[in-house]
C-alpha positions in Angstrom: -28.9 8.2 15.0 -27.5 10.4 12.2 -31.0 11.0 10.8 -32.4 11.8 14.2 -29.6 14.3 15.0 -30.1 15.9 11.6 -33.8 16.3 12.0 -33.5 17.6 15.6 -30.9 20.2 14.5 -33.5 21.9 12.3 -36.2 22.1 15.0 -34.4 23.5 18.0 -32.8 26.9 18.7 -29.0 27.0 18.4 -27.3 25.6 21.5 -24.2 27.4 22.7 -22.0 24.6 21.5 -23.3 24.8 17.9 -20.8 27.5 17.1 -20.2 28.4 13.5 -17.5 30.7 12.2 -18.0 32.4 8.8 -14.8 33.7 7.2 -15.9 36.0 4.4 -14.7 39.5 3.3 -17.8 40.5 1.5 -20.0 42.3 4.0 -23.2 41.6 2.0 -22.6 37.9 2.1 -21.7 38.1 5.8 -25.1 39.7 6.6 -26.9 37.2 4.4 -25.4 34.1 5.9 -25.7 35.4 9.5 -29.4 36.2 9.0 -30.0 32.8 7.3 -28.1 30.6 9.8 -28.6 32.4 13.2 -31.7 30.4 14.0 -29.6 27.1 14.0 -26.1 28.2 14.9 -24.2 30.6 17.1 -22.6 32.6 14.3 -19.3 34.4 14.5 -18.1 36.5 11.6 -14.4 37.1 10.5 -13.3 39.1 7.5 -9.7 38.0 7.3 -7.2 35.4 8.6 -6.2 37.2 11.7 -9.8 37.7 12.8 -10.6 34.1 12.0 -7.7 32.8 14.2 -8.8 35.1 17.0 -12.3 33.6 16.9 -10.9 30.1 16.9 -8.8 30.8 19.9 -11.6 32.6 21.9 -14.6 30.5 21.0 -13.4 27.2 19.5 -16.2 26.7 16.9 -16.5 23.2 15.6 -17.8 24.4 12.2 -16.3 27.0 9.9 -17.4 28.3 6.5 -14.2 29.6 4.8 -13.9 31.7 1.6 -10.5 31.1 0.0 -10.3 34.6 -1.5 -9.4 36.6 1.6 -7.5 40.0 1.8 -4.8 40.8 1.0 -5.2 38.2 -1.8 -9.0 38.4 -2.5 -8.5 37.1 -6.1 -6.3 34.2 -5.1 -6.4 31.4 -2.6 -3.1 31.9 -0.6 -4.7 33.5 2.5 -7.6 31.1 2.6 -5.5 28.0 2.3 -3.1 29.3 5.0 -6.0 30.0 7.2 -7.3 26.5 6.6 -4.0 24.9 7.3 -3.7 26.7 10.6 -7.2 25.7 11.6 -6.7 22.0 10.7 -3.3 21.8 12.4 -4.2 23.6 15.6 -7.9 22.7 16.0 -8.3 19.0 15.1 -11.9 18.0 14.7 -13.1 21.4 13.4 -15.1 20.9 10.2 -14.1 23.5 7.6 -16.4 24.0 4.6 -14.9 25.8 1.7 -16.8 28.4 -0.4 -15.7 28.0 -4.0 -16.5 29.7 -7.3 -16.5 27.7 -10.5 -13.2 29.4 -11.6 -11.3 28.3 -8.5 -12.7 24.8 -8.1 -9.1 23.4 -8.3 -8.3 25.4 -5.1 -11.3 23.9 -3.4 -10.1 20.4 -4.2 -6.7 21.3 -2.9 -8.3 22.5 0.3 -10.0 19.1 0.6 -6.6 17.5 0.5 -5.5 19.8 3.3 -8.2 18.5 5.5 -11.3 20.5 4.7 -14.6 18.7 5.3 -16.5 19.8 2.2 -17.0 22.6 -0.3 -19.9 24.4 -1.9 -20.2 26.6 -5.0 -20.9 30.3 -5.1 -23.3 32.0 -5.4 -24.5 30.7 -2.0 -27.5 28.4 -1.9 -28.6 28.7 1.7 -30.5 25.4 1.7 -27.5 23.5 0.3 -25.2 25.2 2.9 -27.6 24.3 5.7 -27.6 20.7 4.6 -23.8 20.6 4.5 -23.5 22.3 7.9 -26.0 19.9 9.5 -24.2 16.9 8.1 -20.9 18.3 9.3 -22.3 18.9 12.8 -23.7 15.4 12.9 -20.3 13.9 12.0 -18.8 16.0 14.8 -21.4 14.5 17.2 -20.6 11.0 16.1 -16.8 11.6 16.5 -17.4 13.1 20.0 -19.5 10.1 21.0 -16.8 7.7 19.7 -14.2 9.6 21.8 -16.4 9.5 24.8 -17.0 5.8 24.5 -13.3 5.3 24.0 -12.6 7.1 27.2 -15.4 5.6 29.3 -15.6 2.0 28.0 -14.7 -0.5 30.6 -14.4 -4.1 29.7 -13.8 -7.5 31.3 -10.7 -7.3 29.1 -9.1 -4.6 31.2 -6.5 -2.4 29.5 -7.3 -3.5 26.0 -8.2 -0.6 23.6 -9.6 -1.0 20.2 -12.7 -1.2 18.0 -11.2 -2.9 14.9 -13.0 -6.1 13.9 -9.8 -8.1 14.2 -9.5 -7.1 17.9 -13.2 -7.4 18.6 -13.0 -11.0 17.4 -10.2 -11.8 19.8 -12.0 -10.1 22.7 -15.2 -12.0 22.1 -13.3 -15.3 22.0 -11.5 -14.6 25.2 -14.7 -13.6 27.0 -16.4 -16.8 25.8 -13.7 -19.2 27.2 -12.7 -17.2 30.3 -15.2 -18.9 32.6 -13.9 -22.3 31.6 -10.6 -24.0 32.6 -9.2 -24.7 29.2 -5.6 -23.8 28.4 -5.1 -20.9 26.0 -2.2 -20.3 23.6 -1.9 -16.7 22.6 0.1 -16.1 19.4 1.2 -12.8 17.8 4.1 -10.6 17.1 6.2 -9.0 19.8 4.5 -6.0 21.4 0.9 -6.9 20.4 -0.3 -7.2 24.0 -0.2 -11.0 24.7 0.1 -10.6 28.4 -2.9 -8.2 28.5 -5.0 -10.9 26.9 -3.7 -13.5 29.4 -4.6 -11.1 32.3 -8.0 -10.5 30.7 -8.6 -14.3 30.6 -7.7 -14.5 34.3 -9.8 -11.5 35.3 -12.9 -12.9 33.5 -12.7 -16.3 35.1 -13.8 -17.7 38.4 -10.1 -17.5 39.4 -10.0 -13.7 39.3 -9.5 -13.5 43.1 -6.6 -15.9 42.9 -3.0 -14.9 41.8 -1.9 -14.2 38.2 1.7 -15.3 38.0 3.8 -14.6 34.8 7.0 -16.3 33.8 9.1 -15.2 30.8 10.7 -18.5 29.6 13.1 -16.5 27.4 14.4 -14.2 30.2 15.5 -16.9 32.7 18.7 -18.9 32.1 18.0 -22.5 31.1 19.7 -23.9 34.2 17.5 -21.8 36.5 14.2 -22.1 34.7 13.2 -25.5 36.3 13.8 -24.3 39.8 12.0 -21.0 39.0 8.9 -22.9 37.8 8.8 -25.8 40.2 10.8 -24.6 43.2 13.4 -26.6 45.2 14.0 -28.2 48.5 16.7 -27.2 50.9 20.0 -28.7 49.9 18.9 -29.5 46.3 22.0 -27.8 45.0 24.8 -25.5 46.3 23.2 -22.4 47.7 19.8 -23.9 48.3 19.7 -23.0 52.0 15.9 -23.2 52.4 12.8 -24.6 50.7 11.6 -22.3 48.0 8.2 -22.3 46.4 8.2 -22.1 42.6 5.9 -20.1 40.3 3.6 -23.0 39.6 2.9 -23.3 43.3 2.5 -19.6 43.7 -0.2 -19.6 41.1 -2.4 -22.1 43.1 -6.1 -21.4 42.5 -5.1 -18.8 39.9 -3.5 -18.5 36.5 0.0 -19.3 35.4 1.1 -17.4 32.3 4.1 -18.9 30.4 5.3 -16.1 28.2 7.7 -17.0 25.2 6.9 -20.7 25.7 8.7 -21.4 22.4 12.0 -20.7 24.2 11.4 -23.3 26.9 14.4 -25.7 26.7 13.7 -29.3 25.5 15.0 -30.7 28.8 12.2 -28.9 30.6 9.4 -29.6 28.1 8.9 -33.2 29.3 8.4 -32.2 32.9 6.0 -29.4 31.9 4.0 -31.9 29.8 3.8 -34.3 32.8 2.6 -31.4 35.0 -0.1 -30.4 32.5 -1.3 -34.0 32.3 -1.5 -34.7 36.0 -1.4 -31.2 37.5 1.2 -32.6 39.9 5.0 -32.2 40.2 8.0 -32.6 42.5 10.2 -29.8 43.6 13.8 -29.9 42.6 15.5 -32.3 45.0 12.2 -33.4 46.5 10.2 -36.6 46.6 6.8 -35.3 47.6 4.1 -35.2 44.8 2.5 -31.8 44.9 -0.9 -31.3 43.3 -1.8 -27.8 42.2 -5.1 -26.4 40.9 -4.0 -23.9 38.3 -5.0 -22.6 34.9 -2.4 -22.3 32.1 -2.1 -19.5 29.6 0.9 -19.4 27.3 2.2 -17.0 24.6 4.7 -17.0 21.8 5.8 -15.0 18.8 7.3 -18.1 17.2 5.7 -20.7 14.9 5.2 -23.7 17.2 3.9 -25.9 14.5 7.0 -25.4 12.5 9.1 -26.0 15.6 7.2 -29.3 16.2 8.0 -30.4 12.6 11.7 -29.5 13.2 11.7 -31.5 16.5 12.6 -28.4 18.6 9.2 -28.3 20.4 7.3 -31.3 21.6 4.1 -31.9 19.7 2.3 -33.4 22.6 3.1 -30.4 24.7 1.9 -28.1 21.9 -1.5 -29.8 21.9 -1.7 -29.6 25.7 -1.1 -25.9 25.7 -3.3 -25.2 22.6 -6.7 -26.3 23.8 -7.9 -23.0 22.5 -5.8 -20.4 20.7 -6.1 -16.8 19.6 -3.8 -14.9 17.3 -3.4 -11.2 18.0 -3.3 -9.1 14.9 -0.4 -6.7 14.5 -1.3 -3.0 15.1 -0.9 -2.2 11.4 -3.8 -4.6 10.7 -6.1 -3.0 13.3 -7.9 -0.3 11.4 -8.3 2.9 13.4 -6.9 1.4 16.6 -3.5 3.0 16.5 -5.0 6.5 16.7 -7.4 5.5 19.5 -4.5 3.9 21.5 -2.4 7.0 20.9 -5.1 9.3 22.3 -5.4 7.1 25.5 -1.6 7.1 25.9 -1.5 10.8 25.4 -3.8 11.4 28.3 -1.9 8.9 30.4 1.5 10.4 29.8 0.3 14.0 29.9 -1.0 13.4 33.4 2.1 11.4 34.5 4.6 14.1 33.3 2.3 17.0 34.3 2.3 18.4 30.7 -1.3 19.8 30.9 -3.9 19.2 28.2 -2.0 18.1 25.1 -3.6 17.3 21.7 -2.5 15.5 18.6 -2.2 17.8 15.6 -3.9 16.8 12.3 -0.5 16.0 10.9 0.3 13.7 13.8 -3.0 11.9 13.5 -2.3 11.2 9.8 1.3 10.1 10.6 0.1 7.7 13.3 -2.6 6.2 11.1 -0.2 5.8 8.1 2.8 4.4 10.0 3.5 0.7 9.8 4.2 0.1 13.6 6.6 -2.9 13.2 7.0 -2.8 17.0 3.2 -2.8 17.5 1.7 -1.3 20.6 5.0 -1.3 22.5 6.6 0.9 19.8 3.5 3.2 19.8 3.8 3.5 23.6 7.5 4.4 23.4 6.9 7.0 20.7 4.0 8.6 22.6 6.0 8.8 25.8 8.9 10.5 23.8 6.5 12.9 22.2 4.9 14.0 25.5 8.3 14.6 27.1 9.8 16.4 24.1 7.0 18.5 22.7 7.3 22.3 23.2 3.8 23.3 22.4 0.2 22.3 23.2 0.0 19.9 20.2 2.0 16.8 19.3 3.6 17.1 15.9 5.0 14.2 13.7 8.6 15.3 14.6 7.8 14.8 18.3 6.9 11.2 17.5 10.0 10.7 15.3 7.8 10.3 12.3 8.1 12.0 8.9 4.9 13.7 8.0 5.9 13.9 4.3 5.9 10.1 4.0 2.2 10.0 4.9 0.9 12.6 2.5 -0.2 10.0 0.0 -2.5 8.4 2.6 -4.7 11.5 3.1 -8.3 10.3 2.6 -10.5 11.5 -0.2 -13.6 13.4 0.9 -15.8 10.3 0.3 -13.5 8.1 2.4 -13.4 10.7 5.2 -17.2 10.8 5.3 -17.4 7.0 5.3 -14.9 6.8 8.1 -16.8 9.4 10.1 -19.9 7.1 10.1 -18.8 5.6 13.4 -22.1 3.9 13.9 -20.5 0.7 12.5 -18.0 0.7 15.4 -20.7 1.5 17.9 -22.7 -1.4 16.6 -19.7 -3.7 17.0 -19.5 -2.6 20.6 -23.1 -3.6 21.2 -22.7 -7.0 19.5 -19.7 -8.0 21.5 -20.6 -8.2 25.2 -16.9 -7.7 26.1 -17.3 -4.0 25.3 -19.7 -2.3 27.6 -20.0 1.5 27.9 -19.1 2.7 31.4 
């Protein structure tokens, strides 16, 4: 794909979206580069920082060639670096290529650390510049394609966002077992999306038209959990004025999701085991044996094996629940997914709170990618909601997220790493291999 795009870019007239800004104060070089590149790009010329920012605002070019020595500091790099910083911060995704003489190579390397895509040495070699620009444009196309697929992809695993290998493995496993009736145990830290996986299991099964009933075993008092699950007959206890159907019965022909199963009291574990073995139970205070066709999915953030060894969780119940298990990776182990999820949440909350078209600044992107996310997706969701509500400008900054940009400076990628990460064909290939991910 990359090679085809590169070859095609040399053979066709410049499309309107192939906009290139050249920031250069030497009028001779301006004319030379415009003449040499006008056949492939829609070229805009700026001679100083103010003109460059006006062009960015008016035309939003995706490519920029930037000389660091701009007036009023033509012999230094102050103006050029400030221009670069503004472009990177306010126009994420723009590929800035730095023009550098041998004597200010250190400034060019500094520019790379600020977020420049590449640099080339003066005097200008037009063929080399063309190659760099075409490669930068190709990376832009790949990034846009990845963003489009992120927006449009619809999966049987509804609501799950991510292209990391760890998450793809989970999704493929869920899709494989969804059509069966095996019980699934979903393990993972709090906030990783265990209920989303359970819902995906339900939606991908033959029971999708039936109910999905979720019960949080940790949120219901121990003395009420049994009646909540299995229901009760009239007169079973004080206040039981009518027959009440429990969650197990409500999930008939569907899926029962037992969240935080590790918090189920020992007194109830025996009755749950009997139900799983026979798919039958009696309501509290009743004598009738009720048979229910239901699939069981359960989740926990606790170590059930260790609990079995300690005697706080029944081993036979553990094996009944764990016919197939998946472990959700924490967000910090899902390379690239935090930023992808943040973009989706940004669109969601911007629309919900009528904040217009917000964007993540480059600094915010770096901060999100570098942060440890101990609270996982739930923490990311809360911080993105906070940012959308509190931001005063069109771009989310690290301060809006409650993150410290300075703490992430050492995570800025090298040029080689940035290019490698931009080769998103790897992620697209993963999408094709896993049938759970299908473009819309």
